[in-house]
C-alpha positions, 0 to 999 in steps of 0.5 A: 257526752264524749269524754263523760266528764261533768262540767257546768252547762256554760262550758258545754255546747248543746247539740240538736238534730235538725233535718237529719244533721247534728246542729250546734245550739250555742244559745240553747234556744232550738226546740227538741231534745238536746245533748251536751258536749265539750266544744273540743275536737277530742270530745267530739271525736270520742262522742262520734266513736262511741256513737253517743249522739243517737243514744243521747238524742234518742234517735231510733232506727234509720235516723240513728244510722243516717245522722250527719255530724258535718255542721257540728264538726265544722262549728267545733273544729272551726272555733277555738276557745278564745276566738269568736265562733264561725259566722253562721248568720245567727250569733258570731259573739264569743262564748264569754259574751253570751248569757246562757239563760237569755237576756238579763232581767232586773228584779225589783223588790216588788218581784220578790214580795209577789213571790213571798206573799202569795194569796 
């Protein structure tokens, strides 16, 4: 969103609005419309400079002008790509330890046959 470069979703940080503030959603679990940004200071600054967050999150009127980027800025500026993210009480594992699609589910041959042979 900030640098406008395409990247795999695993390389991007999802951002949502909660109580008028831009909140990082590294586990991609929070409800609502989200926007994705590279978790780098340069990309964040570019997105703020271009006022991309209100547009991408479809904020209207006064909400667009009053959105606070503090929590997002603290998350991005406080984390380096190789170090664990800031401890927020929700998830302090490093980005490489996270599985973006949720917990791993083992598939069995019966799962495949149920999909292939519908009634």
